[in-house]
NUKOLKOL-140617 format. One record per residue (C-alpha): residue number from 1; x, y, z. Coordinates in Angstrom, 3 decimals, decimal comma, always signed. Example, Ala and Ser with C-alpha at 12.3 -4.5 7.8 and 13.67 -1.06 7.14 Angstrom:
2
<seq:1 px:+12,300 py:-4,500 pz:+7,800> .
<seq:2 px:+13,670 py:-1,060 pz:+7,140> .
END
This chain:
172
<seq:1 px:+32,659 py:+10,708 pz:-2,886> .
<seq:2 px:+29,755 py:+8,276 pz:-2,707> .
<seq:3 px:+30,181 py:+5,041 pz:-4,713> .
<seq:4 px:+27,600 py:+2,491 pz:-5,861> .
<seq:5 px:+28,382 py:-1,092 pz:-6,873> .
<seq:6 px:+27,272 py:-2,088 pz:-10,351> .
<seq:7 px:+29,123 py:-5,400 pz:-10,618> .
<seq:8 px:+31,999 py:-7,641 pz:-9,615> .
<seq:9 px:+34,674 py:-8,923 pz:-11,981> .
<seq:10 px:+34,725 py:-12,646 pz:-11,265> .
<seq:11 px:+37,191 py:-13,777 pz:-13,918> .
<seq:12 px:+38,795 py:-13,145 pz:-17,270> .
<seq:13 px:+37,275 py:-14,606 pz:-20,442> .
<seq:14 px:+39,520 py:-15,641 pz:-23,308> .
<seq:15 px:+42,844 py:-13,971 pz:-24,098> .
<seq:16 px:+41,716 py:-10,668 pz:-25,659> .
<seq:17 px:+41,082 py:-8,716 pz:-22,455> .
<seq:18 px:+37,457 py:-9,650 pz:-21,849> .
<seq:19 px:+36,283 py:-9,865 pz:-18,229> .
<seq:20 px:+33,353 py:-11,793 pz:-16,789> .
<seq:21 px:+31,139 py:-9,574 pz:-14,626> .
<seq:22 px:+28,457 py:-10,572 pz:-12,148> .
<seq:23 px:+26,071 py:-7,636 pz:-12,430> .
<seq:24 px:+24,487 py:-5,966 pz:-9,405> .
<seq:25 px:+22,730 py:-3,149 pz:-11,253> .
<seq:26 px:+19,198 py:-2,885 pz:-12,524> .
<seq:27 px:+20,393 py:-0,744 pz:-15,483> .
<seq:28 px:+22,754 py:-3,145 pz:-17,255> .
<seq:29 px:+22,097 py:-1,709 pz:-20,743> .
<seq:30 px:+23,064 py:+1,764 pz:-19,511> .
<seq:31 px:+25,898 py:+0,905 pz:-17,087> .
<seq:32 px:+27,730 py:-1,456 pz:-19,417> .
<seq:33 px:+27,070 py:+0,332 pz:-22,722> .
<seq:34 px:+30,137 py:+1,079 pz:-24,879> .
<seq:35 px:+31,535 py:+4,451 pz:-23,819> .
<seq:36 px:+30,392 py:+4,117 pz:-20,171> .
<seq:37 px:+32,952 py:+5,080 pz:-17,551> .
<seq:38 px:+33,377 py:+2,679 pz:-14,621> .
<seq:39 px:+35,688 py:+2,658 pz:-11,629> .
<seq:40 px:+37,480 py:-0,621 pz:-10,897> .
<seq:41 px:+38,294 py:-1,070 pz:-7,219> .
<seq:42 px:+40,904 py:-3,812 pz:-7,003> .
<seq:43 px:+41,019 py:-5,946 pz:-3,885> .
<seq:44 px:+42,540 py:-4,157 pz:-0,876> .
<seq:45 px:+43,049 py:-0,889 pz:-2,769> .
<seq:46 px:+41,302 py:+2,389 pz:-1,956> .
<seq:47 px:+41,994 py:+4,261 pz:-5,196> .
<seq:48 px:+40,039 py:+3,136 pz:-8,275> .
<seq:49 px:+41,242 py:+2,682 pz:-11,834> .
<seq:50 px:+38,879 py:+4,399 pz:-14,290> .
<seq:51 px:+38,030 py:+2,391 pz:-17,401> .
<seq:52 px:+35,807 py:+2,989 pz:-20,426> .
<seq:53 px:+33,641 py:+0,137 pz:-21,709> .
<seq:54 px:+34,612 py:-0,808 pz:-25,272> .
<seq:55 px:+32,223 py:-3,738 pz:-25,760> .
<seq:56 px:+29,570 py:-5,536 pz:-23,769> .
<seq:57 px:+27,614 py:-8,740 pz:-24,268> .
<seq:58 px:+25,526 py:-11,172 pz:-22,235> .
<seq:59 px:+26,879 py:-14,681 pz:-21,708> .
<seq:60 px:+24,901 py:-17,089 pz:-19,503> .
<seq:61 px:+24,457 py:-15,297 pz:-16,122> .
<seq:62 px:+27,306 py:-12,875 pz:-16,770> .
<seq:63 px:+28,117 py:-9,724 pz:-18,686> .
<seq:64 px:+31,319 py:-9,913 pz:-20,722> .
<seq:65 px:+33,100 py:-6,566 pz:-21,001> .
<seq:66 px:+36,186 py:-5,224 pz:-22,704> .
<seq:67 px:+37,741 py:-1,899 pz:-21,764> .
<seq:68 px:+39,435 py:+0,614 pz:-24,060> .
<seq:69 px:+43,207 py:+0,109 pz:-24,000> .
<seq:70 px:+42,991 py:-3,257 pz:-22,196> .
<seq:71 px:+43,139 py:-5,665 pz:-25,132> .
<seq:72 px:+44,807 py:-8,732 pz:-23,658> .
<seq:73 px:+44,432 py:-11,037 pz:-20,687> .
<seq:74 px:+47,627 py:-9,834 pz:-18,958> .
<seq:75 px:+46,249 py:-6,291 pz:-18,643> .
<seq:76 px:+42,905 py:-7,342 pz:-17,086> .
<seq:77 px:+44,160 py:-10,219 pz:-14,915> .
<seq:78 px:+44,790 py:-7,827 pz:-11,960> .
<seq:79 px:+41,107 py:-6,755 pz:-12,093> .
<seq:80 px:+39,905 py:-10,226 pz:-11,020> .
<seq:81 px:+37,685 py:-10,009 pz:-7,893> .
<seq:82 px:+37,551 py:-6,223 pz:-8,334> .
<seq:83 px:+34,351 py:-4,252 pz:-7,861> .
<seq:84 px:+32,899 py:-2,054 pz:-10,613> .
<seq:85 px:+31,398 py:+1,147 pz:-9,240> .
<seq:86 px:+29,842 py:+4,416 pz:-10,353> .
<seq:87 px:+29,496 py:+7,749 pz:-8,560> .
<seq:88 px:+26,328 py:+9,501 pz:-7,422> .
<seq:89 px:+26,882 py:+12,029 pz:-10,255> .
<seq:90 px:+26,630 py:+9,216 pz:-12,802> .
<seq:91 px:+23,372 py:+8,005 pz:-11,227> .
<seq:92 px:+21,854 py:+11,466 pz:-11,472> .
<seq:93 px:+22,214 py:+11,304 pz:-15,266> .
<seq:94 px:+19,758 py:+8,359 pz:-15,363> .
<seq:95 px:+16,206 py:+8,969 pz:-16,515> .
<seq:96 px:+14,014 py:+7,012 pz:-14,095> .
<seq:97 px:+10,392 py:+6,470 pz:-15,074> .
<seq:98 px:+7,580 py:+7,079 pz:-12,605> .
<seq:99 px:+7,534 py:+4,328 pz:-9,926> .
<seq:100 px:+11,120 py:+3,260 pz:-10,755> .
<seq:101 px:+13,736 py:+3,290 pz:-8,027> .
<seq:102 px:+17,339 py:+2,287 pz:-7,508> .
<seq:103 px:+17,880 py:-0,837 pz:-5,433> .
<seq:104 px:+19,822 py:+1,162 pz:-2,842> .
<seq:105 px:+16,782 py:+3,413 pz:-2,353> .
<seq:106 px:+14,491 py:+0,442 pz:-1,593> .
<seq:107 px:+16,831 py:-1,803 pz:+0,420> .
<seq:108 px:+16,671 py:-0,714 pz:+4,058> .
<seq:109 px:+13,153 py:+0,755 pz:+3,823> .
<seq:110 px:+10,671 py:-0,226 pz:+6,520> .
<seq:111 px:+7,519 py:-1,895 pz:+5,216> .
<seq:112 px:+4,159 py:-1,168 pz:+6,851> .
<seq:113 px:+0,650 py:-2,501 pz:+6,273> .
<seq:114 px:-2,074 py:-0,012 pz:+5,317> .
<seq:115 px:-3,180 py:-0,246 pz:+8,979> .
<seq:116 px:+0,253 py:+0,999 pz:+10,107> .
<seq:117 px:+1,638 py:-2,323 pz:+11,390> .
<seq:118 px:+5,402 py:-2,776 pz:+10,838> .
<seq:119 px:+6,022 py:-5,849 pz:+8,669> .
<seq:120 px:+9,824 py:-5,603 pz:+8,478> .
<seq:121 px:+12,705 py:-4,122 pz:+6,490> .
<seq:122 px:+13,554 py:-4,733 pz:+2,819> .
<seq:123 px:+16,776 py:-6,770 pz:+2,877> .
<seq:124 px:+17,120 py:-7,872 pz:-0,741> .
<seq:125 px:+15,546 py:-7,485 pz:-4,181> .
<seq:126 px:+15,062 py:-10,556 pz:-6,333> .
<seq:127 px:+14,574 py:-10,252 pz:-10,099> .
<seq:128 px:+11,977 py:-12,794 pz:-11,201> .
<seq:129 px:+11,289 py:-11,690 pz:-14,759> .
<seq:130 px:+7,695 py:-10,456 pz:-14,598> .
<seq:131 px:+8,291 py:-8,208 pz:-11,585> .
<seq:132 px:+10,797 py:-7,730 pz:-8,786> .
<seq:133 px:+10,184 py:-9,410 pz:-5,437> .
<seq:134 px:+11,318 py:-7,735 pz:-2,239> .
<seq:135 px:+12,632 py:-9,867 pz:+0,600> .
<seq:136 px:+11,329 py:-8,277 pz:+3,794> .
<seq:137 px:+12,899 py:-9,419 pz:+7,057> .
<seq:138 px:+10,682 py:-9,135 pz:+10,156> .
<seq:139 px:+12,125 py:-8,331 pz:+13,589> .
<seq:140 px:+11,741 py:-12,010 pz:+14,577> .
<seq:141 px:+13,963 py:-13,018 pz:+11,638> .
<seq:142 px:+11,109 py:-14,377 pz:+9,507> .
<seq:143 px:+11,308 py:-13,478 pz:+5,817> .
<seq:144 px:+8,365 py:-12,342 pz:+3,706> .
<seq:145 px:+8,429 py:-12,032 pz:-0,066> .
<seq:146 px:+6,515 py:-9,036 pz:-1,409> .
<seq:147 px:+5,919 py:-8,694 pz:-5,166> .
<seq:148 px:+6,537 py:-5,195 pz:-6,488> .
<seq:149 px:+3,139 py:-4,852 pz:-8,182> .
<seq:150 px:+0,554 py:-2,093 pz:-8,089> .
<seq:151 px:-2,032 py:-4,235 pz:-6,251> .
<seq:152 px:+0,363 py:-4,755 pz:-3,305> .
<seq:153 px:+2,764 py:-1,793 pz:-3,084> .
<seq:154 px:+0,652 py:+1,289 pz:-2,359> .
<seq:155 px:+3,193 py:+3,963 pz:-1,421> .
<seq:156 px:+6,982 py:+4,392 pz:-1,466> .
<seq:157 px:+8,657 py:+7,267 pz:+0,360> .
<seq:158 px:+12,413 py:+6,931 pz:-0,235> .
<seq:159 px:+13,161 py:+10,078 pz:+1,799> .
<seq:160 px:+11,479 py:+8,629 pz:+4,910> .
<seq:161 px:+12,586 py:+5,054 pz:+3,992> .
<seq:162 px:+8,951 py:+3,938 pz:+4,378> .
<seq:163 px:+6,853 py:+1,655 pz:+2,157> .
<seq:164 px:+3,138 py:+0,951 pz:+2,596> .
<seq:165 px:+1,651 py:-2,268 pz:+1,241> .
<seq:166 px:-1,785 py:-3,804 pz:+0,904> .
<seq:167 px:-1,768 py:-7,232 pz:+2,521> .
<seq:168 px:-3,634 py:-9,580 pz:+0,192> .
<seq:169 px:-4,854 py:-12,930 pz:+1,498> .
<seq:170 px:-1,951 py:-15,400 pz:+1,701> .
<seq:171 px:+0,729 py:-12,743 pz:+1,139> .
<seq:172 px:+2,436 py:-13,074 pz:+4,517> .
END
């Protein structure tokens, strides 16, 4: 089974079973909605524990979650430092708009100029508010930051792991 990280439980919060999650998904409203099923992979364990989200709220840079049937701190304490994951089947239920992609589809893609010159490989995606910014690492180790906007990103082929960009003045 193929698993995808959606967050990491960094700590408990209060005494009523709430956990503090550092999100790594671009679909927080969907992933952490009440009723969502998540797999908790505890440290050094291969088999996950399936949980159902009971409540979810934003708090500073974290998402605070409670799970059905886990209503006190003693029950969620063992989840600390655990990873929250979903399966490929759960991803396929998502309704992506045109020109929307999962992070895992973009990270690892090679980025080329319109002239066919290899710029580098997408190594990270940064959320800036207005638009995402892709960190592209060149073969010499230099990092470029490419905004995911229509004027720059011209073509994305996730099957071929290839992205074509228009290099505006001062971009690189």
